[in-house]
mmJSON file of the N, C-alpha and C atoms, coordinates in Angstrom:
{"data_MODEL":{"atom_site":{
"group_PDB":["ATOM","ATOM","ATOM","ATOM","ATOM","ATOM","ATOM","ATOM","ATOM","ATOM","ATOM","ATOM","ATOM","ATOM","ATOM","ATOM","ATOM","ATOM","ATOM","ATOM","ATOM","ATOM","ATOM","ATOM","ATOM","ATOM","ATOM","ATOM","ATOM","ATOM","ATOM","ATOM","ATOM","ATOM","ATOM","ATOM","ATOM","ATOM","ATOM","ATOM","ATOM","ATOM","ATOM","ATOM","ATOM","ATOM","ATOM","ATOM","ATOM","ATOM","ATOM","ATOM","ATOM","ATOM","ATOM","ATOM","ATOM","ATOM","ATOM","ATOM","ATOM","ATOM","ATOM","ATOM","ATOM","ATOM","ATOM","ATOM","ATOM","ATOM","ATOM","ATOM","ATOM","ATOM","ATOM","ATOM","ATOM","ATOM","ATOM","ATOM","ATOM","ATOM","ATOM","ATOM","ATOM","ATOM","ATOM","ATOM","ATOM","ATOM","ATOM","ATOM","ATOM","ATOM","ATOM","ATOM","ATOM","ATOM","ATOM","ATOM","ATOM","ATOM","ATOM","ATOM","ATOM","ATOM","ATOM","ATOM","ATOM","ATOM","ATOM","ATOM","ATOM","ATOM","ATOM","ATOM","ATOM","ATOM","ATOM","ATOM","ATOM","ATOM","ATOM","ATOM","ATOM","ATOM","ATOM","ATOM","ATOM","ATOM","ATOM","ATOM","ATOM","ATOM","ATOM","ATOM","ATOM","ATOM","ATOM","ATOM","ATOM","ATOM","ATOM","ATOM","ATOM","ATOM","ATOM","ATOM","ATOM","ATOM","ATOM","ATOM","ATOM","ATOM","ATOM","ATOM"],
"id":[1,2,3,4,5,6,7,8,9,10,11,12,13,14,15,16,17,18,19,20,21,22,23,24,25,26,27,28,29,30,31,32,33,34,35,36,37,38,39,40,41,42,43,44,45,46,47,48,49,50,51,52,53,54,55,56,57,58,59,60,61,62,63,64,65,66,67,68,69,70,71,72,73,74,75,76,77,78,79,80,81,82,83,84,85,86,87,88,89,90,91,92,93,94,95,96,97,98,99,100,101,102,103,104,105,106,107,108,109,110,111,112,113,114,115,116,117,118,119,120,121,122,123,124,125,126,127,128,129,130,131,132,133,134,135,136,137,138,139,140,141,142,143,144,145,146,147,148,149,150,151,152,153,154,155,156],
"type_symbol":["N","C","C","N","C","C","N","C","C","N","C","C","N","C","C","N","C","C","N","C","C","N","C","C","N","C","C","N","C","C","N","C","C","N","C","C","N","C","C","N","C","C","N","C","C","N","C","C","N","C","C","N","C","C","N","C","C","N","C","C","N","C","C","N","C","C","N","C","C","N","C","C","N","C","C","N","C","C","N","C","C","N","C","C","N","C","C","N","C","C","N","C","C","N","C","C","N","C","C","N","C","C","N","C","C","N","C","C","N","C","C","N","C","C","N","C","C","N","C","C","N","C","C","N","C","C","N","C","C","N","C","C","N","C","C","N","C","C","N","C","C","N","C","C","N","C","C","N","C","C","N","C","C","N","C","C"],
"label_atom_id":["N","CA","C","N","CA","C","N","CA","C","N","CA","C","N","CA","C","N","CA","C","N","CA","C","N","CA","C","N","CA","C","N","CA","C","N","CA","C","N","CA","C","N","CA","C","N","CA","C","N","CA","C","N","CA","C","N","CA","C","N","CA","C","N","CA","C","N","CA","C","N","CA","C","N","CA","C","N","CA","C","N","CA","C","N","CA","C","N","CA","C","N","CA","C","N","CA","C","N","CA","C","N","CA","C","N","CA","C","N","CA","C","N","CA","C","N","CA","C","N","CA","C","N","CA","C","N","CA","C","N","CA","C","N","CA","C","N","CA","C","N","CA","C","N","CA","C","N","CA","C","N","CA","C","N","CA","C","N","CA","C","N","CA","C","N","CA","C","N","CA","C","N","CA","C","N","CA","C","N","CA","C"],
"label_alt_id":[null,null,null,null,null,null,null,null,null,null,null,null,null,null,null,null,null,null,null,null,null,null,null,null,null,null,null,null,null,null,null,null,null,null,null,null,null,null,null,null,null,null,null,null,null,null,null,null,null,null,null,null,null,null,null,null,null,null,null,null,null,null,null,null,null,null,null,null,null,null,null,null,null,null,null,null,null,null,null,null,null,null,null,null,null,null,null,null,null,null,null,null,null,null,null,null,null,null,null,null,null,null,null,null,null,null,null,null,null,null,null,null,null,null,null,null,null,null,null,null,null,null,null,null,null,null,null,null,null,null,null,null,null,null,null,null,null,null,null,null,null,null,null,null,null,null,null,null,null,null,null,null,null,null,null,null],
"label_comp_id":["GLU","GLU","GLU","GLN","GLN","GLN","ASP","ASP","ASP","GLY","GLY","GLY","GLU","GLU","GLU","THR","THR","THR","PHE","PHE","PHE","ALA","ALA","ALA","ASP","ASP","ASP","HIS","HIS","HIS","ARG","ARG","ARG","GLU","GLU","GLU","ALA","ALA","ALA","ILE","ILE","ILE","LEU","LEU","LEU","LYS","LYS","LYS","THR","THR","THR","ALA","ALA","ALA","LYS","LYS","LYS","ALA","ALA","ALA","LEU","LEU","LEU","VAL","VAL","VAL","GLU","GLU","GLU","ASP","ASP","ASP","THR","THR","THR","LYS","LYS","LYS","THR","THR","THR","LEU","LEU","LEU","VAL","VAL","VAL","ALA","ALA","ALA","GLY","GLY","GLY","ALA","ALA","ALA","ALA","ALA","ALA","SER","SER","SER","SER","SER","SER","GLN","GLN","GLN","GLU","GLU","GLU","GLN","GLN","GLN","LEU","LEU","LEU","ALA","ALA","ALA","SER","SER","SER","ALA","ALA","ALA","ALA","ALA","ALA","GLN","GLN","GLN","ALA","ALA","ALA","ALA","ALA","ALA","VAL","VAL","VAL","ARG","ARG","ARG","THR","THR","THR","ILE","ILE","ILE","THR","THR","THR","LYS","LYS","LYS"],
"label_asym_id":["A","A","A","A","A","A","A","A","A","A","A","A","A","A","A","A","A","A","A","A","A","A","A","A","A","A","A","A","A","A","A","A","A","A","A","A","A","A","A","A","A","A","A","A","A","A","A","A","A","A","A","A","A","A","A","A","A","A","A","A","A","A","A","A","A","A","A","A","A","A","A","A","A","A","A","A","A","A","A","A","A","A","A","A","A","A","A","A","A","A","A","A","A","A","A","A","A","A","A","A","A","A","A","A","A","A","A","A","A","A","A","A","A","A","A","A","A","A","A","A","A","A","A","A","A","A","A","A","A","A","A","A","A","A","A","A","A","A","A","A","A","A","A","A","A","A","A","A","A","A","A","A","A","A","A","A"],
"label_entity_id":["1","1","1","1","1","1","1","1","1","1","1","1","1","1","1","1","1","1","1","1","1","1","1","1","1","1","1","1","1","1","1","1","1","1","1","1","1","1","1","1","1","1","1","1","1","1","1","1","1","1","1","1","1","1","1","1","1","1","1","1","1","1","1","1","1","1","1","1","1","1","1","1","1","1","1","1","1","1","1","1","1","1","1","1","1","1","1","1","1","1","1","1","1","1","1","1","1","1","1","1","1","1","1","1","1","1","1","1","1","1","1","1","1","1","1","1","1","1","1","1","1","1","1","1","1","1","1","1","1","1","1","1","1","1","1","1","1","1","1","1","1","1","1","1","1","1","1","1","1","1","1","1","1","1","1","1"],
"label_seq_id":[1,1,1,2,2,2,3,3,3,4,4,4,5,5,5,6,6,6,7,7,7,8,8,8,9,9,9,10,10,10,11,11,11,12,12,12,13,13,13,14,14,14,15,15,15,16,16,16,17,17,17,18,18,18,19,19,19,20,20,20,21,21,21,22,22,22,23,23,23,24,24,24,25,25,25,26,26,26,27,27,27,28,28,28,29,29,29,30,30,30,31,31,31,32,32,32,33,33,33,34,34,34,35,35,35,36,36,36,37,37,37,38,38,38,39,39,39,40,40,40,41,41,41,42,42,42,43,43,43,44,44,44,45,45,45,46,46,46,47,47,47,48,48,48,49,49,49,50,50,50,51,51,51,52,52,52],
"pdbx_PDB_ins_code":[null,null,null,null,null,null,null,null,null,null,null,null,null,null,null,null,null,null,null,null,null,null,null,null,null,null,null,null,null,null,null,null,null,null,null,null,null,null,null,null,null,null,null,null,null,null,null,null,null,null,null,null,null,null,null,null,null,null,null,null,null,null,null,null,null,null,null,null,null,null,null,null,null,null,null,null,null,null,null,null,null,null,null,null,null,null,null,null,null,null,null,null,null,null,null,null,null,null,null,null,null,null,null,null,null,null,null,null,null,null,null,null,null,null,null,null,null,null,null,null,null,null,null,null,null,null,null,null,null,null,null,null,null,null,null,null,null,null,null,null,null,null,null,null,null,null,null,null,null,null,null,null,null,null,null,null],
"Cartn_x":[-103.142,-104.128,-103.58,-104.024,-103.688,-104.8,-104.551,-105.548,-106.878,-107.946,-109.276,-109.722,-108.844,-109.226,-109.873,-110.836,-111.512,-111.424,-111.835,-111.865,-112.726,-113.843,-114.756,-114.056,-113.096,-112.35,-111.525,-111.159,-110.306,-111.071,-112.328,-113.125,-113.151,-113.433,-113.545,-112.222,-111.127,-109.818,-109.511,-109.871,-109.652,-110.48,-111.751,-112.62,-112.13,-111.705,-111.199,-109.958,-109.045,-107.832,-108.151,-109.073,-109.462,-110.061,-110.918,-111.514,-110.441,-109.496,-108.407,-107.568,-107.318,-106.537,-107.278,-108.598,-109.389,-109.252,-109.361,-109.22,-107.803,-106.801,-105.415,-105.232,-105.839,-105.733,-106.372,-107.526,-108.177,-107.264,-106.637,-105.735,-104.512,-103.994,-102.847,-103.197,-104.373,-104.802,-104.944,-105.556,-105.7,-104.332,-103.443,-102.103,-101.294,-101.516,-100.782,-101.143,-102.339,-102.788,-102.428,-101.81,-101.477,-99.983,-99.626,-98.212,-97.474,-96.158,-95.324,-95.42,-95.594,-95.711,-96.968,-98.083,-99.324,-99.213,-98.569,-98.376,-97.5,-96.428,-95.543,-96.281,-97.085,-97.86,-98.852,-99.516,-100.47,-99.761,-98.592,-97.827,-97.405,-96.986,-96.596,-97.781,-98.955,-100.154,-100.493,-100.348,-100.627,-99.659,-98.408,-97.412,-97.745,-98.16,-98.537,-99.707,-100.683,-101.833,-101.399,-100.557,-100.128,-99.294,-98.49,-97.571,-98.156,-99.43,-100.067,-100.172],
"Cartn_y":[-21.764,-22.685,-23.423,-24.646,-25.402,-25.199,-25.605,-25.436,-26.053,-25.293,-25.798,-25.755,-25.418,-25.344,-23.999,-24.018,-22.788,-22.631,-21.464,-21.214,-22.258,-22.612,-23.593,-24.922,-25.255,-26.497,-26.47,-25.306,-25.161,-24.681,-24.346,-23.717,-24.535,-25.822,-26.655,-26.718,-26.849,-26.897,-25.576,-24.473,-23.15,-22.988,-23.381,-23.27,-24.14,-25.35,-26.264,-25.675,-25.145,-24.546,-23.303,-22.485,-21.273,-21.621,-22.629,-23.052,-23.562,-24.326,-24.833,-23.688,-22.674,-21.518,-20.727,-20.622,-19.946,-20.703,-22.022,-22.826,-22.708,-22.717,-22.546,-21.196,-20.159,-18.821,-18.782,-19.411,-19.486,-20.179,-21.263,-22.003,-21.167,-20.411,-19.541,-18.468,-17.877,-16.844,-17.444,-18.612,-19.278,-19.66,-20.121,-20.511,-19.338,-18.171,-16.977,-16.596,-16.968,-16.646,-17.751,-18.825,-19.934,-20.23,-21.488,-21.859,-21.728,-21.645,-21.574,-22.866,-23.993,-25.275,-25.31,-24.823,-24.796,-23.832,-22.709,-21.744,-22.341,-23.018,-23.645,-24.72,-25.501,-26.548,-25.947,-24.877,-24.203,-23.611,-23.044,-22.467,-23.55,-24.691,-25.795,-26.281,-26.356,-26.779,-25.784,-24.5,-23.473,-23.586,-23.836,-23.989,-25.199,-26.294,-27.484,-27.176,-26.419,-26.068,-25.22,-24.245,-23.322,-24.035,-25.006,-25.652,-26.884,-27.188,-28.338,-28.086],
"Cartn_z":[190.4,189.877,188.668,188.549,187.356,186.339,185.122,184.058,184.467,184.316,184.582,186.029,186.947,188.354,188.643,189.532,189.93,191.435,191.896,193.332,194.037,193.422,194.027,194.289,193.448,193.638,194.928,195.375,196.554,197.783,197.606,198.665,199.953,199.874,201.074,201.832,201.125,201.777,202.464,201.823,202.405,203.671,203.614,204.791,205.937,205.629,206.663,207.336,206.538,207.086,207.901,207.423,208.153,209.509,209.549,210.819,211.776,211.252,212.086,212.631,211.81,212.268,213.338,213.227,214.263,215.578,215.52,216.74,217.304,216.429,216.882,217.562,217.013,217.599,218.977,219.118,220.433,221.444,221.011,221.888,222.245,221.274,221.546,222.569,222.434,223.38,224.773,224.857,226.155,226.711,225.839,226.271,226.771,226.196,226.622,228.05,228.472,229.826,230.814,230.348,231.24,231.18,231.209,231.309,229.976,230.08,228.878,228.076,228.768,228.072,227.207,227.747,226.977,225.802,226.013,224.934,223.835,224.223,223.24,222.449,223.129,222.463,221.474,221.877,220.995,219.78,219.996,218.891,217.9,218.414,217.532,216.703,217.311,216.586,215.478,215.767,214.763,213.587,213.881,212.818,211.953,212.591,211.819,210.88,211.365,210.526,209.337,209.592,208.54,207.48,207.894,206.957,206.279,206.514,205.838,204.36],
"occupancy":[1.0,1.0,1.0,1.0,1.0,1.0,1.0,1.0,1.0,1.0,1.0,1.0,1.0,1.0,1.0,1.0,1.0,1.0,1.0,1.0,1.0,1.0,1.0,1.0,1.0,1.0,1.0,1.0,1.0,1.0,1.0,1.0,1.0,1.0,1.0,1.0,1.0,1.0,1.0,1.0,1.0,1.0,1.0,1.0,1.0,1.0,1.0,1.0,1.0,1.0,1.0,1.0,1.0,1.0,1.0,1.0,1.0,1.0,1.0,1.0,1.0,1.0,1.0,1.0,1.0,1.0,1.0,1.0,1.0,1.0,1.0,1.0,1.0,1.0,1.0,1.0,1.0,1.0,1.0,1.0,1.0,1.0,1.0,1.0,1.0,1.0,1.0,1.0,1.0,1.0,1.0,1.0,1.0,1.0,1.0,1.0,1.0,1.0,1.0,1.0,1.0,1.0,1.0,1.0,1.0,1.0,1.0,1.0,1.0,1.0,1.0,1.0,1.0,1.0,1.0,1.0,1.0,1.0,1.0,1.0,1.0,1.0,1.0,1.0,1.0,1.0,1.0,1.0,1.0,1.0,1.0,1.0,1.0,1.0,1.0,1.0,1.0,1.0,1.0,1.0,1.0,1.0,1.0,1.0,1.0,1.0,1.0,1.0,1.0,1.0,1.0,1.0,1.0,1.0,1.0,1.0],
"B_iso_or_equiv":[0.0,0.0,0.0,0.0,0.0,0.0,0.0,0.0,0.0,0.0,0.0,0.0,0.0,0.0,0.0,0.0,0.0,0.0,0.0,0.0,0.0,0.0,0.0,0.0,0.0,0.0,0.0,0.0,0.0,0.0,0.0,0.0,0.0,0.0,0.0,0.0,0.0,0.0,0.0,0.0,0.0,0.0,0.0,0.0,0.0,0.0,0.0,0.0,0.0,0.0,0.0,0.0,0.0,0.0,0.0,0.0,0.0,0.0,0.0,0.0,0.0,0.0,0.0,0.0,0.0,0.0,0.0,0.0,0.0,0.0,0.0,0.0,0.0,0.0,0.0,0.0,0.0,0.0,0.0,0.0,0.0,0.0,0.0,0.0,0.0,0.0,0.0,0.0,0.0,0.0,0.0,0.0,0.0,0.0,0.0,0.0,0.0,0.0,0.0,0.0,0.0,0.0,0.0,0.0,0.0,0.0,0.0,0.0,0.0,0.0,0.0,0.0,0.0,0.0,0.0,0.0,0.0,0.0,0.0,0.0,0.0,0.0,0.0,0.0,0.0,0.0,0.0,0.0,0.0,0.0,0.0,0.0,0.0,0.0,0.0,0.0,0.0,0.0,0.0,0.0,0.0,0.0,0.0,0.0,0.0,0.0,0.0,0.0,0.0,0.0,0.0,0.0,0.0,0.0,0.0,0.0],
"pdbx_formal_charge":[null,null,null,null,null,null,null,null,null,null,null,null,null,null,null,null,null,null,null,null,null,null,null,null,null,null,null,null,null,null,null,null,null,null,null,null,null,null,null,null,null,null,null,null,null,null,null,null,null,null,null,null,null,null,null,null,null,null,null,null,null,null,null,null,null,null,null,null,null,null,null,null,null,null,null,null,null,null,null,null,null,null,null,null,null,null,null,null,null,null,null,null,null,null,null,null,null,null,null,null,null,null,null,null,null,null,null,null,null,null,null,null,null,null,null,null,null,null,null,null,null,null,null,null,null,null,null,null,null,null,null,null,null,null,null,null,null,null,null,null,null,null,null,null,null,null,null,null,null,null,null,null,null,null,null,null],
"auth_seq_id":[1,1,1,2,2,2,3,3,3,4,4,4,5,5,5,6,6,6,7,7,7,8,8,8,9,9,9,10,10,10,11,11,11,12,12,12,13,13,13,14,14,14,15,15,15,16,16,16,17,17,17,18,18,18,19,19,19,20,20,20,21,21,21,22,22,22,23,23,23,24,24,24,25,25,25,26,26,26,27,27,27,28,28,28,29,29,29,30,30,30,31,31,31,32,32,32,33,33,33,34,34,34,35,35,35,36,36,36,37,37,37,38,38,38,39,39,39,40,40,40,41,41,41,42,42,42,43,43,43,44,44,44,45,45,45,46,46,46,47,47,47,48,48,48,49,49,49,50,50,50,51,51,51,52,52,52],
"auth_comp_id":["GLU","GLU","GLU","GLN","GLN","GLN","ASP","ASP","ASP","GLY","GLY","GLY","GLU","GLU","GLU","THR","THR","THR","PHE","PHE","PHE","ALA","ALA","ALA","ASP","ASP","ASP","HIS","HIS","HIS","ARG","ARG","ARG","GLU","GLU","GLU","ALA","ALA","ALA","ILE","ILE","ILE","LEU","LEU","LEU","LYS","LYS","LYS","THR","THR","THR","ALA","ALA","ALA","LYS","LYS","LYS","ALA","ALA","ALA","LEU","LEU","LEU","VAL","VAL","VAL","GLU","GLU","GLU","ASP","ASP","ASP","THR","THR","THR","LYS","LYS","LYS","THR","THR","THR","LEU","LEU","LEU","VAL","VAL","VAL","ALA","ALA","ALA","GLY","GLY","GLY","ALA","ALA","ALA","ALA","ALA","ALA","SER","SER","SER","SER","SER","SER","GLN","GLN","GLN","GLU","GLU","GLU","GLN","GLN","GLN","LEU","LEU","LEU","ALA","ALA","ALA","SER","SER","SER","ALA","ALA","ALA","ALA","ALA","ALA","GLN","GLN","GLN","ALA","ALA","ALA","ALA","ALA","ALA","VAL","VAL","VAL","ARG","ARG","ARG","THR","THR","THR","ILE","ILE","ILE","THR","THR","THR","LYS","LYS","LYS"],
"auth_asym_id":["A","A","A","A","A","A","A","A","A","A","A","A","A","A","A","A","A","A","A","A","A","A","A","A","A","A","A","A","A","A","A","A","A","A","A","A","A","A","A","A","A","A","A","A","A","A","A","A","A","A","A","A","A","A","A","A","A","A","A","A","A","A","A","A","A","A","A","A","A","A","A","A","A","A","A","A","A","A","A","A","A","A","A","A","A","A","A","A","A","A","A","A","A","A","A","A","A","A","A","A","A","A","A","A","A","A","A","A","A","A","A","A","A","A","A","A","A","A","A","A","A","A","A","A","A","A","A","A","A","A","A","A","A","A","A","A","A","A","A","A","A","A","A","A","A","A","A","A","A","A","A","A","A","A","A","A"],
"auth_atom_id":["N","CA","C","N","CA","C","N","CA","C","N","CA","C","N","CA","C","N","CA","C","N","CA","C","N","CA","C","N","CA","C","N","CA","C","N","CA","C","N","CA","C","N","CA","C","N","CA","C","N","CA","C","N","CA","C","N","CA","C","N","CA","C","N","CA","C","N","CA","C","N","CA","C","N","CA","C","N","CA","C","N","CA","C","N","CA","C","N","CA","C","N","CA","C","N","CA","C","N","CA","C","N","CA","C","N","CA","C","N","CA","C","N","CA","C","N","CA","C","N","CA","C","N","CA","C","N","CA","C","N","CA","C","N","CA","C","N","CA","C","N","CA","C","N","CA","C","N","CA","C","N","CA","C","N","CA","C","N","CA","C","N","CA","C","N","CA","C","N","CA","C","N","CA","C","N","CA","C","N","CA","C"],
"pdbx_PDB_model_num":[1,1,1,1,1,1,1,1,1,1,1,1,1,1,1,1,1,1,1,1,1,1,1,1,1,1,1,1,1,1,1,1,1,1,1,1,1,1,1,1,1,1,1,1,1,1,1,1,1,1,1,1,1,1,1,1,1,1,1,1,1,1,1,1,1,1,1,1,1,1,1,1,1,1,1,1,1,1,1,1,1,1,1,1,1,1,1,1,1,1,1,1,1,1,1,1,1,1,1,1,1,1,1,1,1,1,1,1,1,1,1,1,1,1,1,1,1,1,1,1,1,1,1,1,1,1,1,1,1,1,1,1,1,1,1,1,1,1,1,1,1,1,1,1,1,1,1,1,1,1,1,1,1,1,1,1]
}}}
C-alpha cells in the first residue's frame, strides 16, 4: 500500500479479479473434459487474468 491507501481503495479491483478467476476456473474445468485446444485456450485466459 502507498501512504493513505486502505483496503477499501482496492476492494473493487480485488472483487473484479476474483470473479474473473472463478470464471477462468470454470472454463479450465470444462476444458479439461474436452479438447486440448479448449484447455489450452482456457489456461491462457487464466494466465492473462492473473498477470493483469
